[in-house]
N, C-alpha and C positions, 0 to 999 in steps of 0.2 A: 579870690571869690569866696563869698560867704553864703551858706544856705541854711535854712531852718529845716530840720528833719520832720517829716510827717509821721504820725503814728503808724505802726506796722499793722496791716490787716491780718488779724488772727484767723480768719475764716475765708481765704480767697476762693473765688468762684472756681468750680471745676474739681475741687477736692471731693472724693466720695464720702458720703455720710456713713459713719461706722454703724454697726448693728446697735451698739450701746446708745449712740446719739439718736438713731431712728426710734428705738424703743422709748427713750426719754421723751422725744417729741410726741409720740403716740399717747403717752401718759400725761402730757401737758407739763412736763418738767423742762424748763428752758435752760439753755447753757448760761444765761445770765445769772442763774442762781449760784451763789458762791459756795454752796455746800458740796461735799463729795457725794457723787451719785453711785449707788450700788446697782449692780446688775440684777434685775428681777428674776425670780425663779422661772418664770414662763419663758425666759430666753434660753434656759437650759432644757426645759420640758414643759409641755402643756398638759401632761398627765393623760395623754391619749395615744393610742397606737398610731393614729394618723396625724399626730401633733405637728406643730411647726417649730418646736425648739431644736437646738443643735443636736441633742441626744436623740430626739425622735427621728430627725432626718438621717442621722448616721445609722440608727438601728434599722430603718427601712432597707437600706442597702445591705446591711449584714444579713437580714432575714432573707432577702432575695438570693444571696450567695449560698446561705445555708440550705434553703429549699432546693436549689439547683444540685447541690452535693447530695442531699438526702434522696431526692427523686432519681438521681443517677446511681443510687445505691453505693456511693463511695463512703457514706457515713451511715452506720446502723443506728437503731433506736437508742441503745445505751450511750454510744459515742455522741449522738446528737445532743443529749442533755449536757454532757461535759463540754462540748465545743460551744454550745449556746451560752452556758454560764461564763465560760472564759471570754467569749466575745462580748457579752453584756458588761462584764467588769471592765474590759479594755475600752469599750466605747464610752462608758460613763466617765472613766478616767480621762480619756482623750477629750471629751466634750467639756469637762470642767477646765482642763488645761487650756483649751482653745479660748474659752471665755476669759480666763485669767490673763492670758497673753493679750487679748484684745483690750482689756482694762489697762494693762501695763503700757501698751502702745498709746492709748488715749492719755494716760497720765504723763508719759514722757513727752508727747507732743505738746501738752499744755505747759510743761516745765520749759521746753525749748522756746515756746512762744513768749512765756513770761521773761525769760532771760534776754531774749531779743528785744523785747519792749523795754526792759530795764536798761539795757545797753544804749538804746536810742535815747531814752529819757536822760540818762546820765550824761551822754555826749552833748545833748542839747542844752542841759543845765550848766555844764562846765565850760563850754567853749562855743562862742558865737562864730568862730572862724573854722568851721569843719570843712575839710576838703571835699569836693564833689566826689561821689562814688563811695563814700564811707557809709552813707545811709543804706539801710537794707532794701528800701523800696526803690532806690535810684538805679536805673540801668543806663550806663554811659553809652552815648552814641559812638564814641571812638575811645580807644584805650590809649592814654597818654602815659608814657613811662615816667616814673618818678626820678628826678635827677639825683645823682649821688651826692652825698654830703661831703663838702670839701674840707 
């Protein structure tokens, strides 16, 4: 049996849109653009106390916890500034690492998709007699064992 492999769908329905993709869509940058997309600064922070960036959201939580400790008198005035500065530094570092990890996942997924597409293209170009089930998009109805080579 000979089949012709169809192109691999690189954006199947049901995959969640990443924060980077969502931001790019909001800014009118399409995934069809072949350039590398950088994460905008507003994804990290919108430079507002009630901002929508990763840093802003994490700091809201840290402030709530610090206020609870301060008003419960478990942290005094001098300790508050030390703890706040340490938390600020840790949250900023964590926010940047979170965004870098998201970019890395996006890049790795793109590379995986490219390799899959190259494999399908190479198989389609080199052999017209490709066994069913070898294509990435083919889901066999039944699994037939491959006979041993005599």
